[in-house]
C-alpha positions as CSV (number, residue, x, y, z in Angstrom):
1,X,-0.1,0.0,0.0
2,X,2.8,2.3,0.6
3,X,6.7,2.4,0.5
4,X,8.2,1.0,3.6
5,X,10.6,3.7,4.2
6,X,7.4,6.5,4.3
7,X,4.9,4.7,6.4
8,X,1.6,6.0,6.5
9,X,0.0,8.4,8.7
10,X,-2.1,6.6,11.6
11,X,-5.3,8.2,9.9
12,X,-4.4,6.8,6.3
13,X,-3.6,3.4,8.1
14,X,-7.1,3.4,9.3
15,X,-8.3,3.9,5.7
16,X,-6.2,1.2,4.4
17,X,-7.5,-1.5,7.2
18,X,-10.9,-0.2,6.3
19,X,-10.3,-0.9,2.5
20,X,-9.2,-4.2,2.9
21,X,-12.0,-5.1,5.0
22,X,-14.3,-4.0,2.1
23,X,-12.1,-6.2,-0.2
24,X,-10.3,-3.2,-2.0
25,X,-6.6,-2.7,-2.0
26,X,-6.1,0.8,-3.5
27,X,-2.7,2.4,-3.6
28,X,-2.5,5.0,-1.1
29,X,-0.1,7.7,-1.7
30,X,1.3,10.5,0.5
31,X,1.6,14.0,-1.7
32,X,4.4,16.0,-1.0
33,X,2.0,19.0,-1.6
34,X,-1.7,19.5,-0.1
35,X,-4.7,17.6,-1.7
36,X,-7.5,19.4,0.3
37,X,-9.1,21.0,-2.8
38,X,-10.3,19.0,-5.9
39,X,-8.0,21.2,-7.9
40,X,-4.9,20.6,-5.9
41,X,-5.7,16.7,-5.8
42,X,-6.0,16.9,-9.4
43,X,-2.6,18.4,-10.0
44,X,-1.2,16.3,-7.7
45,X,-2.6,12.8,-8.8
46,X,-2.3,14.3,-12.5
47,X,-5.8,13.6,-13.4
48,X,-8.8,15.6,-14.6
49,X,-10.5,17.2,-11.9
50,X,-13.5,15.4,-12.6
51,X,-11.8,12.1,-11.3
52,X,-11.4,13.5,-7.8
53,X,-13.9,12.3,-5.2
54,X,-14.9,15.2,-2.7
55,X,-16.5,13.2,0.4
56,X,-18.8,15.7,1.8
57,X,-20.8,15.4,4.8
58,X,-24.2,16.8,5.2
59,X,-26.7,16.6,8.0
60,X,-30.4,15.9,8.0
61,X,-32.3,18.7,9.1
62,X,-35.1,16.9,10.7
63,X,-33.0,13.5,11.9
64,X,-29.7,15.1,12.7
65,X,-28.7,12.0,10.6
66,X,-25.1,12.4,8.7
67,X,-25.1,11.9,5.1
68,X,-22.0,11.2,2.9
69,X,-22.1,12.7,-0.6
70,X,-19.4,11.6,-2.9
71,X,-19.1,14.1,-5.5
72,X,-17.1,14.8,-8.7
73,X,-14.6,17.6,-8.2
74,X,-16.1,19.4,-11.3
75,X,-19.2,19.5,-9.7
76,X,-21.1,21.5,-6.8
77,X,-23.9,19.9,-4.9
78,X,-27.4,21.5,-5.4
79,X,-28.6,21.1,-1.7
80,X,-32.2,21.3,-3.0
81,X,-31.5,18.6,-5.6
82,X,-29.8,16.4,-3.1
83,X,-32.3,16.9,-0.1
84,X,-35.1,15.6,-2.6
85,X,-32.9,12.5,-3.4
86,X,-32.4,11.9,0.2
87,X,-35.7,12.8,1.4
88,X,-34.9,15.4,4.1
89,X,-33.5,19.1,3.9
90,X,-30.1,19.2,4.3
91,X,-27.7,21.3,6.7
92,X,-23.9,22.3,6.3
93,X,-22.7,21.1,9.6
94,X,-19.6,22.6,11.2
95,X,-16.3,21.1,11.6
96,X,-16.7,19.1,14.8
97,X,-19.7,17.4,13.7
98,X,-17.9,16.1,10.7
99,X,-15.2,15.1,12.8
100,X,-17.6,13.2,15.3
101,X,-19.7,11.5,12.6
102,X,-16.5,10.4,10.5
103,X,-13.4,10.4,12.6
104,X,-11.5,12.7,10.0
105,X,-11.0,16.3,9.7
106,X,-12.4,18.1,6.8
107,X,-9.8,18.0,3.6
108,X,-9.0,14.5,4.3
109,X,-12.5,12.5,4.6
110,X,-12.2,9.4,2.9
111,X,-15.4,7.4,1.3
112,X,-15.3,4.6,3.9
113,X,-13.8,3.9,7.0
114,X,-15.6,6.2,9.2
115,X,-16.3,5.8,13.0
116,X,-20.1,5.1,12.5
117,X,-21.7,3.7,9.1
118,X,-23.0,6.5,7.0
119,X,-25.7,6.6,4.6
120,X,-23.7,7.3,1.3
121,X,-24.8,9.0,-2.2
122,X,-22.7,9.0,-5.1
123,X,-22.5,11.8,-8.0
124,X,-23.5,9.7,-11.1
125,X,-20.6,11.9,-12.9
126,X,-18.0,10.0,-10.9
127,X,-19.1,6.8,-12.8
128,X,-18.0,8.6,-16.1
129,X,-14.5,7.6,-15.2
130,X,-13.0,4.2,-14.8
131,X,-10.8,5.3,-11.9
132,X,-11.0,8.1,-9.4
133,X,-9.0,9.5,-6.5
134,X,-10.2,10.1,-3.0
135,X,-8.9,11.3,0.1
136,X,-7.3,8.6,2.3
137,X,-7.5,10.1,5.9
138,X,-5.4,13.1,5.8
139,X,-5.0,16.2,3.4
140,X,-2.1,14.8,1.8
141,X,-3.0,11.4,1.3
142,X,-4.8,10.1,-1.7
143,X,-5.8,6.6,-3.3
144,X,-7.1,5.6,-6.4
145,X,-10.1,3.7,-7.1
146,X,-12.2,2.0,-9.7
147,X,-15.3,4.1,-9.6
148,X,-17.7,1.1,-9.9
149,X,-15.9,-0.6,-7.3
150,X,-16.1,2.3,-4.9
151,X,-19.9,2.6,-5.3
152,X,-20.5,-1.2,-4.9
153,X,-18.3,-1.4,-1.9
154,X,-19.7,1.6,-0.2
155,X,-23.3,0.6,-1.2
156,X,-23.3,4.4,-2.4
157,X,-26.9,5.2,-4.1
158,X,-26.2,6.8,-7.3
159,X,-27.7,10.5,-7.6
160,X,-27.5,13.7,-9.8
161,X,-25.9,16.3,-7.7
């Protein structure tokens, strides 16, 4: 998963373990520069911005339940449209809520391996790419995954964002 001379940070190690449990074996890379934004990640991964998976956490307005949206880096979430697909209005939570729900800080949230199971939705545009790149637990760690495997292994419901 990583170069033995450069072990993964503990958060990325948790993501690697979660990937193995799901039957995935992504190559996790620690980048020299930040991959916090989709544009930074695309430059570091040498891929299209659309291939970057933004893992965005929203909070259900009525239920308080966290929802994970896996969104193509080229897209912005239309919260009303996403809320229709999910079945309740959505709120943008603060960083403390996101960390409590996922176990990861904003900028490094992976698509799986969270502290609690999250109902997950996936931007249909990500499936236009054979491979996508997602955060792997830190703002500098990323992993390459087959988009169809990502959807299947996370149980993500395909939506248009």
